[in-house]
FIDREN-359254 format. One record per atom (N, C-alpha, C): x, z, y; atom name; residue in one letter; residue number from 0. Coordinates in pm, 1 decimal, decimal comma. Layout:
% FIDREN-359254
SEDO          u          w          v   atom   res     n
SEDO          X          Z          Y     CA     a   NUM
...
//
This chain:
% FIDREN-359254
SEDO          u          w          v   atom   res     n
SEDO       83,8        0,0     -118,1      N     x     0
SEDO        0,0        0,0        0,0     CA     x     0
SEDO       88,5        0,0      124,6      C     x     0
SEDO       63,6      -93,6      213,8      N     x     1
SEDO      142,6     -108,1      334,9     CA     x     1
SEDO      121,8        8,5      431,3      C     x     1
SEDO        4,1       71,5      428,8      N     x     2
SEDO      -31,7      173,9      526,2     CA     x     2
SEDO      -20,7      312,3      464,2      C     x     2
SEDO       96,4      362,9      455,3      N     x     3
SEDO      114,0      491,8      391,0     CA     x     3
SEDO       84,7      608,6      483,1      C     x     3
SEDO       87,3      588,1      614,4      N     x     4
SEDO       69,5      702,2      703,4     CA     x     4
SEDO      -47,1      687,0      799,9      C     x     4
SEDO     -122,6      580,0      792,9      N     x     5
SEDO     -231,4      558,7      886,5     CA     x     5
SEDO     -363,8      588,5      819,5      C     x     5
SEDO     -458,4      637,6      898,4      N     x     6
SEDO     -591,7      661,9      847,5     CA     x     6
SEDO     -668,4      756,0      937,6      C     x     6
SEDO     -799,3      753,5      922,2      N     x     7
SEDO     -887,1      844,7      994,4     CA     x     7
SEDO     -941,1      944,8      893,9      C     x     7
SEDO     -926,1     1072,4      924,8      N     x     8
SEDO     -976,4     1175,7      836,3     CA     x     8
SEDO    -1121,3     1203,9      871,4      C     x     8
SEDO    -1208,9     1185,7      774,1      N     x     9
SEDO    -1351,6     1205,9      791,8     CA     x     9
SEDO    -1393,4     1333,4      720,0      C     x     9
SEDO    -1520,3     1362,3      722,4      N     x    10
SEDO    -1572,8     1482,4      657,4     CA     x    10
SEDO    -1530,0     1488,5      510,9      C     x    10
SEDO    -1477,1     1601,6      470,1      N     x    11
SEDO    -1434,0     1620,9      332,8     CA     x    11
SEDO    -1290,9     1581,8      305,9      C     x    11
SEDO    -1225,7     1519,9      400,8      N     x    12
SEDO    -1089,0     1473,5      378,6     CA     x    12
SEDO     -992,5     1587,5      354,0      C     x    12
SEDO    -1017,9     1701,8      417,9      N     x    13
SEDO     -925,5     1813,5      399,5     CA     x    13
SEDO     -920,3     1859,7      254,1      C     x    13
SEDO    -1031,2     1851,3      183,5      N     x    14
SEDO    -1032,2     1891,3       42,1     CA     x    14
SEDO     -951,5     1793,4      -42,3      C     x    14
SEDO     -966,6     1665,4      -16,5      N     x    15
SEDO     -890,0     1565,4      -91,2     CA     x    15
SEDO     -742,5     1572,7      -52,4      C     x    15
SEDO     -716,7     1592,7       77,1      N     x    16
SEDO     -579,8     1596,3      127,8     CA     x    16
SEDO     -501,2     1711,7       65,7      C     x    16
SEDO     -567,4     1825,8       49,5      N     x    17
SEDO     -499,6     1943,4       -5,3     CA     x    17
SEDO     -520,0     1955,5     -156,0      C     x    17
SEDO     -574,8     1850,9     -217,2      N     x    18
SEDO     -597,0     1844,9     -362,9     CA     x    18
SEDO     -685,8     1957,0     -414,7      C     x    18
SEDO     -782,9     1998,6     -333,9      N     x    19
SEDO     -878,3     2100,0     -377,9     CA     x    19
SEDO     -985,9     2040,8     -466,9      C     x    19
SEDO     -996,4     1907,9     -466,0      N     x    20
SEDO    -1091,9     1840,8     -554,4     CA     x    20
SEDO    -1018,5     1729,5     -627,1      C     x    20
SEDO    -1063,1     1701,6     -746,4      N     x    21
SEDO    -1004,0     1593,5     -824,4     CA     x    21
SEDO    -1082,6     1466,3     -799,1      C     x    21
SEDO    -1011,6     1358,1     -772,0      N     x    22
SEDO    -1075,9     1231,0     -741,8     CA     x    22
SEDO    -1036,5     1127,3     -845,7      C     x    22
SEDO    -1133,1     1043,8     -882,2      N     x    23
SEDO    -1096,7      927,3     -962,7     CA     x    23
SEDO    -1092,4      807,0     -868,7      C     x    23
SEDO    -1066,1      689,7     -919,9      N     x    24
SEDO    -1050,8      571,2     -835,5     CA     x    24
SEDO    -1177,7      532,1     -761,5      C     x    24
SEDO    -1293,7      576,7     -807,8      N     x    25
SEDO    -1420,8      540,6     -744,5     CA     x    25
SEDO    -1472,4      648,8     -650,1      C     x    25
SEDO    -1402,1      759,5     -636,2      N     x    26
SEDO    -1446,6      869,6     -551,4     CA     x    26
SEDO    -1411,0      843,9     -406,3      C     x    26
SEDO    -1492,8      895,5     -318,0      N     x    27
SEDO    -1465,1      887,1     -175,4     CA     x    27
SEDO    -1382,5     1008,2     -137,0      C     x    27
SEDO    -1267,0      985,3      -76,5      N     x    28
SEDO    -1177,9     1095,0      -42,1     CA     x    28
SEDO    -1190,4     1141,3      102,5      C     x    28
SEDO    -1270,8     1072,3      184,4      N     x    29
SEDO    -1287,2     1110,1      324,5     CA     x    29
SEDO    -1175,9     1059,6      414,3      C     x    29
SEDO    -1087,1      976,4      361,3      N     x    30
SEDO     -978,0      919,8      440,2     CA     x    30
SEDO    -1003,5      769,6      453,2      C     x    30
SEDO    -1027,2      726,0      576,2      N     x    31
SEDO    -1052,9      584,8      603,4     CA     x    31
SEDO     -921,2      518,0      639,2      C     x    31
SEDO     -870,0      436,2      549,6      N     x    32
SEDO     -740,5      371,3      568,6     CA     x    32
SEDO     -759,1      234,0      634,1      C     x    32
SEDO     -652,6      177,9      689,0      N     x    33
SEDO     -661,8       42,3      744,0     CA     x    33
SEDO     -708,2      -59,3      640,1      C     x    33
SEDO     -661,4      -45,2      516,5      N     x    34
SEDO     -706,0     -136,6      410,9     CA     x    34
SEDO     -857,3     -131,1      394,3      C     x    34
SEDO     -914,3      -10,8      400,2      N     x    35
SEDO    -1059,0        5,0      385,6     CA     x    35
SEDO    -1133,0      -51,2      506,6      C     x    35
SEDO    -1080,7      -29,3      625,3      N     x    36
SEDO    -1144,6      -80,5      747,0     CA     x    36
SEDO    -1153,9     -232,4      741,6      C     x    36
SEDO    -1047,2     -297,6      696,1      N     x    37
SEDO    -1045,2     -443,5      689,4     CA     x    37
SEDO    -1153,7     -500,5      599,8      C     x    37
SEDO    -1201,1     -423,5      502,9      N     x    38
SEDO    -1305,8     -472,1      412,8     CA     x    38
SEDO    -1444,8     -457,1      473,7      C     x    38
SEDO    -1455,5     -388,7      586,2      N     x    39
SEDO    -1583,8     -368,0      652,2     CA     x    39
SEDO    -1612,5     -484,5      746,1      C     x    39
SEDO    -1736,6     -495,6      788,0      N     x    40
SEDO    -1774,0     -601,6      880,4     CA     x    40
SEDO    -1849,0     -540,9      998,6      C     x    40
SEDO    -1793,0     -558,7     1116,7      N     x    41
SEDO    -1854,5     -510,0     1239,9     CA     x    41
SEDO    -1871,4     -628,0     1336,6      C     x    41
SEDO    -1964,4     -719,0     1310,2      N     x    42
SEDO    -1974,6     -839,1     1393,1     CA     x    42
SEDO    -2019,2     -812,6     1537,0      C     x    42
SEDO    -2082,0     -700,0     1562,8      N     x    43
SEDO    -2131,0     -670,1     1697,3     CA     x    43
SEDO    -2064,1     -548,3     1758,4      C     x    43
SEDO    -1950,4     -508,6     1706,8      N     x    44
SEDO    -1882,1     -389,1     1755,9     CA     x    44
SEDO    -1802,6     -424,2     1880,5      C     x    44
SEDO    -1847,2     -372,4     1992,5      N     x    45
SEDO    -1788,6     -406,4     2121,2     CA     x    45
SEDO    -1663,7     -324,4     2153,0      C     x    45
SEDO    -1660,1     -196,6     2109,1      N     x    46
SEDO    -1549,8     -110,7     2149,0     CA     x    46
SEDO    -1521,7       -5,0     2043,4      C     x    46
SEDO    -1394,3       11,7     2011,0      N     x    47
SEDO    -1345,7      121,2     1927,3     CA     x    47
SEDO    -1241,4      195,2     2009,4      C     x    47
SEDO    -1253,6      327,4     2013,5      N     x    48
SEDO    -1154,9      409,3     2082,7     CA     x    48
SEDO    -1087,7      498,8     1979,6      C     x    48
SEDO     -957,3      483,8     1967,3      N     x    49
SEDO     -875,5      567,8     1880,0     CA     x    49
SEDO     -783,1      646,3     1972,5      C     x    49
SEDO     -830,5      762,3     2019,0      N     x    50
SEDO     -759,8      833,2     2126,4     CA     x    50
SEDO     -656,8      934,2     2077,2      C     x    50
SEDO     -644,9      952,2     1947,6      N     x    51
SEDO     -542,3     1043,4     1897,6     CA     x    51
SEDO     -403,8      986,5     1926,7      C     x    51
SEDO     -304,3     1069,0     1917,9      N     x    52
SEDO     -167,0     1027,0     1947,5     CA     x    52
SEDO     -122,0      912,2     1858,7      C     x    52
SEDO      -60,9      813,5     1920,8      N     x    53
SEDO        6,3      702,1     1853,9     CA     x    53
SEDO      -83,7      616,9     1764,0      C     x    53
SEDO     -212,4      606,5     1797,3      N     x    54
SEDO     -304,6      527,4     1715,1     CA     x    54
SEDO     -282,8      377,8     1729,4      C     x    54
SEDO     -207,0      336,1     1828,3      N     x    55
SEDO     -176,0      194,4     1844,9     CA     x    55
SEDO      -50,6      151,4     1771,2      C     x    55
SEDO       14,6      246,4     1707,4      N     x    56
SEDO      136,9      215,0     1634,7     CA     x    56
SEDO      105,0      174,9     1491,9      C     x    56
SEDO      203,1      120,8     1424,6      N     x    57
SEDO      185,4       81,2     1285,4     CA     x    57
SEDO      315,3       29,3     1229,6      C     x    57
SEDO      307,7      -26,0     1111,9      N     x    58
SEDO      425,4      -86,4     1049,1     CA     x    58
SEDO      446,6     -226,8     1105,5      C     x    58
SEDO      569,6     -262,1     1131,4      N     x    59
SEDO      601,7     -391,3     1191,0     CA     x    59
SEDO      663,4     -482,7     1085,7      C     x    59
SEDO      612,8     -606,8     1080,6      N     x    60
SEDO      675,8     -709,1      996,7     CA     x    60
SEDO      667,4     -842,3     1070,1      C     x    60
SEDO      695,4     -951,0     1003,2      N     x    61
SEDO      697,3    -1082,0     1069,3     CA     x    61
SEDO      561,1    -1124,1     1123,2      C     x    61
SEDO      454,1    -1064,0     1071,9      N     x    62
SEDO      318,6    -1097,1     1117,6     CA     x    62
SEDO      273,2    -1010,4     1234,2      C     x    62
SEDO      352,6     -912,9     1275,3      N     x    63
SEDO      315,1     -827,2     1386,5     CA     x    63
SEDO      304,8     -681,8     1345,0      C     x    63
SEDO      225,9     -605,5     1420,9      N     x    64
SEDO      208,2     -462,8     1395,4     CA     x    64
SEDO       84,3     -443,5     1308,8      C     x    64
SEDO      103,6     -376,8     1194,7      N     x    65
SEDO       -6,3     -349,4     1101,7     CA     x    65
SEDO      -43,6     -202,9     1113,6      C     x    65
SEDO     -165,2     -177,2     1154,1      N     x    66
SEDO     -212,9      -40,8     1169,1     CA     x    66
SEDO     -363,3      -40,2     1187,8      C     x    66
SEDO     -415,6       72,6     1232,0      N     x    67
SEDO     -560,4       86,7     1248,1     CA     x    67
SEDO     -616,1      -13,6     1349,2      C     x    67
SEDO     -543,7      -35,6     1458,8      N     x    68
SEDO     -595,3     -126,7     1561,2     CA     x    68
SEDO     -612,7     -267,7     1506,1      C     x    68
SEDO     -518,4     -315,4     1428,4      N     x    69
SEDO     -527,7     -449,3     1371,0     CA     x    69
SEDO     -640,9     -457,3     1269,0      C     x    69
SEDO     -656,1     -352,3     1190,2      N     x    70
SEDO     -761,9     -349,4     1089,2     CA     x    70
SEDO     -900,0     -354,5     1153,1      C     x    70
SEDO     -920,2     -281,0     1262,7      N     x    71
SEDO    -1049,5     -286,3     1331,2     CA     x    71
SEDO    -1074,0     -423,9     1392,0      C     x    71
SEDO     -969,2     -489,6     1440,9      N     x    72
SEDO     -985,3     -625,5     1493,7     CA     x    72
SEDO    -1026,7     -721,7     1382,6      C     x    72
SEDO     -962,6     -710,3     1266,1      N     x    73
SEDO     -997,7     -794,9     1152,1     CA     x    73
SEDO    -1142,2     -771,6     1111,1      C     x    73
SEDO    -1187,4     -645,7     1120,5      N     x    74
SEDO    -1325,0     -611,3     1082,3     CA     x    74
SEDO    -1427,1     -654,5     1187,3      C     x    74
SEDO    -1380,3     -697,5     1305,6      N     x    75
SEDO    -1472,7     -752,1     1404,2     CA     x    75
SEDO    -1478,7     -681,7     1537,8      C     x    75
SEDO    -1403,4     -574,7     1557,5      N     x    76
SEDO    -1406,8     -504,5     1685,8     CA     x    76
SEDO    -1353,7     -595,4     1796,6      C     x    76
SEDO    -1430,7     -605,3     1903,6      N     x    77
SEDO    -1393,0     -693,6     2013,9     CA     x    77
SEDO    -1286,8     -631,7     2103,9      C     x    77
SEDO    -1298,5     -502,1     2131,3      N     x    78
SEDO    -1206,2     -430,1     2219,2     CA     x    78
SEDO    -1166,0     -298,5     2154,4      C     x    78
SEDO    -1044,1     -257,7     2177,6      N     x    79
SEDO     -996,4     -128,0     2129,5     CA     x    79
SEDO     -916,2      -59,9     2238,3      C     x    79
SEDO     -931,2       70,7     2246,4      N     x    80
SEDO     -843,0      151,8     2328,6     CA     x    80
SEDO     -765,0      238,3     2231,2      C     x    80
SEDO     -632,2      229,7     2240,3      N     x    81
SEDO     -545,0      303,6     2149,2     CA     x    81
SEDO     -432,9      369,2     2229,3      C     x    81
SEDO     -367,2      463,7     2165,6      N     x    82
SEDO     -257,0      535,1     2227,4     CA     x    82
SEDO     -125,0      488,2     2167,5      C     x    82
SEDO      -25,6      473,4     2252,9      N     x    83
SEDO      106,8      432,2     2207,2     CA     x    83
SEDO      205,1      548,0     2197,6      C     x    83
SEDO      164,0      665,0     2241,1      N     x    84
SEDO      256,6      778,3     2243,1     CA     x    84
SEDO      182,2      907,9     2217,4      C     x    84
SEDO      257,5     1015,4     2214,8      N     x    85
SEDO      197,6     1147,9     2204,6     CA     x    85
SEDO      150,2     1185,9     2343,4      C     x    85
SEDO       29,4     1237,2     2350,8      N     x    86
SEDO      -28,7     1269,2     2480,6     CA     x    86
SEDO     -105,3     1400,5     2471,2      C     x    86
SEDO      -97,5     1477,6     2574,9      N     x    87
SEDO     -162,8     1607,1     2584,6     CA     x    87
SEDO     -314,0     1593,1     2569,4      C     x    87
SEDO     -376,6     1686,8     2496,9      N     x    88
SEDO     -521,2     1681,2     2473,7     CA     x    88
SEDO     -602,3     1685,1     2603,9      C     x    88
SEDO     -562,2     1769,3     2697,5      N     x    89
SEDO     -636,3     1780,1     2823,9     CA     x    89
SEDO     -626,2     1650,9     2904,3      C     x    89
SEDO     -509,9     1589,3     2904,4      N     x    90
SEDO     -492,1     1462,3     2976,0     CA     x    90
SEDO     -576,2     1353,9     2909,6      C     x    90
SEDO     -576,9     1352,7     2777,0      N     x    91
SEDO     -660,1     1256,6     2704,0     CA     x    91
SEDO     -807,4     1276,6     2738,0      C     x    91
SEDO     -852,4     1400,8     2738,4      N     x    92
SEDO     -992,7     1430,4     2769,6     CA     x    92
SEDO    -1027,5     1382,8     2911,0      C     x    92
SEDO     -938,7     1405,0     3006,1      N     x    93
SEDO     -963,3     1359,9     3143,6     CA     x    93
SEDO     -970,0     1208,1     3152,2      C     x    93
SEDO     -877,4     1141,9     3083,5      N     x    94
SEDO     -877,1      996,0     3084,3     CA     x    94
SEDO    -1007,9      942,5     3025,6      C     x    94
SEDO    -1048,8      996,6     2912,0      N     x    95
SEDO    -1171,5      949,6     2846,9     CA     x    95
SEDO    -1294,5      980,4     2931,8      C     x    95
SEDO    -1296,8     1096,4     2995,7      N     x    96
SEDO    -1409,0     1130,0     3084,4     CA     x    96
SEDO    -1417,3     1028,8     3199,2      C     x    96
SEDO    -1303,4      993,9     3257,1      N     x    97
SEDO    -1301,9      894,2     3364,6     CA     x    97
SEDO    -1348,2      757,7     3312,2      C     x    97
SEDO    -1297,8      719,6     3195,8      N     x    98
SEDO    -1336,5      591,0     3137,0     CA     x    98
SEDO    -1487,7      585,6     3115,2      C     x    98
SEDO    -1544,5      688,4     3051,1      N     x    99
SEDO    -1688,3      688,1     3021,9     CA     x    99
SEDO    -1772,3      699,9     3148,6      C     x    99
SEDO    -1722,3      768,1     3250,0      N     x   100
SEDO    -1793,7      772,4     3378,4     CA     x   100
SEDO    -1802,9      633,0     3438,5      C     x   100
SEDO    -1695,6      558,1     3427,0      N     x   101
SEDO    -1696,5      420,0     3476,9     CA     x   101
SEDO    -1793,6      333,2     3396,5      C     x   101
SEDO    -1795,8      350,9     3265,2      N     x   102
SEDO    -1890,0      276,8     3180,0     CA     x   102
SEDO    -2034,1      311,3     3219,6      C     x   102
SEDO    -2058,8      441,1     3245,2      N     x   103
SEDO    -2193,7      485,8     3283,6     CA     x   103
SEDO    -2238,4      423,7     3415,7      C     x   103
SEDO    -2143,3      383,7     3497,9      N     x   104
SEDO    -2174,1      317,3     3625,3     CA     x   104
SEDO    -2188,5      166,2     3607,8      C     x   104
SEDO    -2205,1      121,8     3483,7      N     x   105
SEDO    -2227,8      -19,1     3450,6     CA     x   105
SEDO    -2106,8     -108,7     3475,4      C     x   105
SEDO    -1988,3      -50,7     3474,9      N     x   106
SEDO    -1867,9     -132,8     3487,3     CA     x   106
SEDO    -1831,3     -189,2     3350,3      C     x   106
SEDO    -1758,4     -296,7     3349,5      N     x   107
SEDO    -1713,6     -356,8     3222,9     CA     x   107
SEDO    -1611,6     -265,6     3155,5      C     x   107
SEDO    -1588,0     -289,4     3028,0      N     x   108
SEDO    -1486,6     -213,3     2955,6     CA     x   108
SEDO    -1351,3     -230,9     3023,9      C     x   108
SEDO    -1317,8     -354,8     3055,4      N     x   109
SEDO    -1190,0     -384,3     3120,1     CA     x   109
SEDO    -1176,3     -308,4     3252,3      C     x   109
SEDO    -1275,6     -319,0     3338,6      N     x   110
SEDO    -1269,0     -253,3     3468,9     CA     x   110
SEDO    -1270,3     -101,1     3454,6      C     x   110
SEDO    -1349,5      -50,6     3361,1      N     x   111
SEDO    -1355,5       94,3     3338,3     CA     x   111
SEDO    -1221,2      148,0     3293,4      C     x   111
SEDO    -1156,3       74,6     3203,5      N     x   112
SEDO    -1024,4      114,7     3156,3     CA     x   112
SEDO     -923,6      110,1     3270,5      C     x   112
SEDO     -923,4       -0,3     3343,5      N     x   113
SEDO     -829,4      -17,5     3454,1     CA     x   113
SEDO     -844,1       95,0     3557,3      C     x   113
SEDO     -967,3      128,5     3594,3      N     x   114
SEDO     -989,8      233,1     3694,0     CA     x   114
SEDO     -946,1      370,5     3642,9      C     x   114
SEDO     -972,6      399,0     3515,1      N     x   115
SEDO     -929,4      526,8     3457,5     CA     x   115
SEDO     -777,0      533,4     3451,7      C     x   115
SEDO     -714,4      422,3     3415,9      N     x   116
SEDO     -568,9      418,0     3409,1     CA     x   116
SEDO     -508,2      430,8     3549,4      C     x   116
SEDO     -569,7      366,4     3646,8      N     x   117
SEDO     -521,9      373,9     3785,2     CA     x   117
SEDO     -529,9      517,8     3837,2      C     x   117
SEDO     -639,2      586,8     3803,8      N     x   118
SEDO     -653,8      726,8     3845,8     CA     x   118
SEDO     -546,6      813,1     3779,7      C     x   118
SEDO     -518,7      786,3     3654,0      N     x   119
SEDO     -415,7      860,3     3583,7     CA     x   119
SEDO     -278,0      831,7     3644,6      C     x   119
SEDO     -254,2      707,2     3681,3      N     x   120
SEDO     -126,2      669,6     3742,9     CA     x   120
SEDO     -106,3      741,7     3875,6      C     x   120
SEDO     -214,6      756,9     3953,1      N     x   121
SEDO     -204,1      827,2     4080,0     CA     x   121
SEDO     -177,6      976,0     4058,9      C     x   121
SEDO     -243,8     1032,8     3959,1      N     x   122
SEDO     -229,8     1175,8     3932,8     CA     x   122
SEDO      -94,2     1209,4     3872,7      C     x   122
SEDO      -42,1     1121,4     3788,7      N     x   123
SEDO       85,1     1146,7     3719,1     CA     x   123
SEDO      189,2     1041,5     3755,9      C     x   123
SEDO      201,0     1010,9     3882,5      N     x   124
SEDO      289,9      903,6     3927,5     CA     x   124
SEDO      435,7      929,0     3892,6      C     x   124
SEDO      471,3     1052,4     3867,3      N     x   125
SEDO      610,1     1083,9     3835,2     CA     x   125
SEDO      641,1     1068,7     3686,1      C     x   125
SEDO      540,1     1035,4     3604,6      N     x   126
SEDO      562,2     1025,4     3459,6     CA     x   126
SEDO      491,0      902,4     3403,4      C     x   126
SEDO      563,6      791,2     3396,9      N     x   127
SEDO      505,4      664,6     3348,7     CA     x   127
SEDO      458,3      674,8     3204,5      C     x   127
SEDO      519,6      763,3     3125,6      N     x   128
SEDO      477,5      779,0     2986,0     CA     x   128
SEDO      334,3      828,9     2976,4      C     x   128
SEDO      290,4      907,4     3073,5      N     x   129
SEDO      153,9      960,1     3069,9     CA     x   129
SEDO       53,3      851,6     3103,8      C     x   129
SEDO       72,2      783,1     3216,4      N     x   130
SEDO      -30,3      687,9     3255,8     CA     x   130
SEDO      -22,9      555,5     3180,5      C     x   130
SEDO       80,1      535,5     3102,5      N     x   131
SEDO       85,7      414,8     3019,2     CA     x   131
SEDO       61,3      446,3     2871,3      C     x   131
SEDO       13,4      567,2     2843,1      N     x   132
SEDO       -4,9      610,2     2703,6     CA     x   132
SEDO     -113,9      530,7     2632,9      C     x   132
SEDO     -216,8      490,3     2705,4      N     x   133
SEDO     -327,4      416,9     2645,1     CA     x   133
SEDO     -320,7      269,6     2682,5      C     x   133
SEDO     -360,0      185,5     2588,9      N     x   134
SEDO     -371,1       43,3     2618,1     CA     x   134
SEDO     -508,3       -5,6     2573,8      C     x   134
SEDO     -553,7     -110,3     2638,2      N     x   135
SEDO     -677,3     -177,0     2601,0     CA     x   135
SEDO     -638,8     -307,1     2531,7      C     x   135
SEDO     -682,9     -321,4     2408,0      N     x   136
SEDO     -659,4     -443,6     2331,8     CA     x   136
SEDO     -788,0     -524,0     2338,7      C     x   136
SEDO     -781,4     -640,3     2405,0      N     x   137
SEDO     -901,9     -722,1     2424,2     CA     x   137
SEDO     -896,8     -845,8     2337,4      C     x   137
//
């Protein structure tokens, strides 16, 4: 499996992760891997936000970066917001609150992201790693 370290932990994943339950090949372990995402179909999915640290990273080969963001694109997601670095939870919460406030004002995903990022850049102008932590994949 190419994706040894990527995945979303869903309900029940902690039991499978810590081997508290025995699973056979047909059991659901609560861990959504990139391989599993690629088998899904989201033809009308406009936006996926993976705001945890480094969700935009993945394994690199001649075809590009393989990770959760690529898997969601293959499954049909039109836009993704992902993180390229480790980022403080409070800063992430503020960024997402700004982004969703912009969406609530009927702004486009692109404009909402840009405005939230611009606000973050103004607030943390001395640390480019903070305001460039998130990217919008369109």
